[in-house]
N, C-alpha and C positions, 0 to 999 in steps of 0.2 A: 531206559524206559523214561516215561514222563517224569519231569521234575527231578531227575537224577536218581530215581529209585532203581535198585538192582532188579534184574529180571526174576530171580527166584523169589524175592520178597513180594513183588507184584503178583506173581502166580499164586503164592501162598494166600494173600489177602483176597484175591478173586475167588479162589476155591472156598475159603471160609465164608465169604459173602454168599456164594451160590448155595452152600449147604444150609446156612441160616435162613435165607429167603425160602428155600424149598421146604424147610420144616415149618416156617411161619404160614405159608400158603396151604400146606397139607393140613395142618391143624385147623386153620380157618375154614377150609373147605369141608372138613369132616364135621365140625360143629355147625356150620351153616346148613349143610344137608340134613343133619340130625334135627335141627330146629324146624326146618321146612317139613320134614317127615312127621314131626310131632304135632304140627298144626293141622294136619289132615286127619288125624285120629279122633 
């Protein structure tokens, strides 16, 4: 793989990155929608 990294190591870090970004955007979306909903009340 790129820069001499092993294939398994690269797949591991890509998977961890996707999981973390998914959690970040899910939490941000949840609170963003909650804030918008609270402004309408």
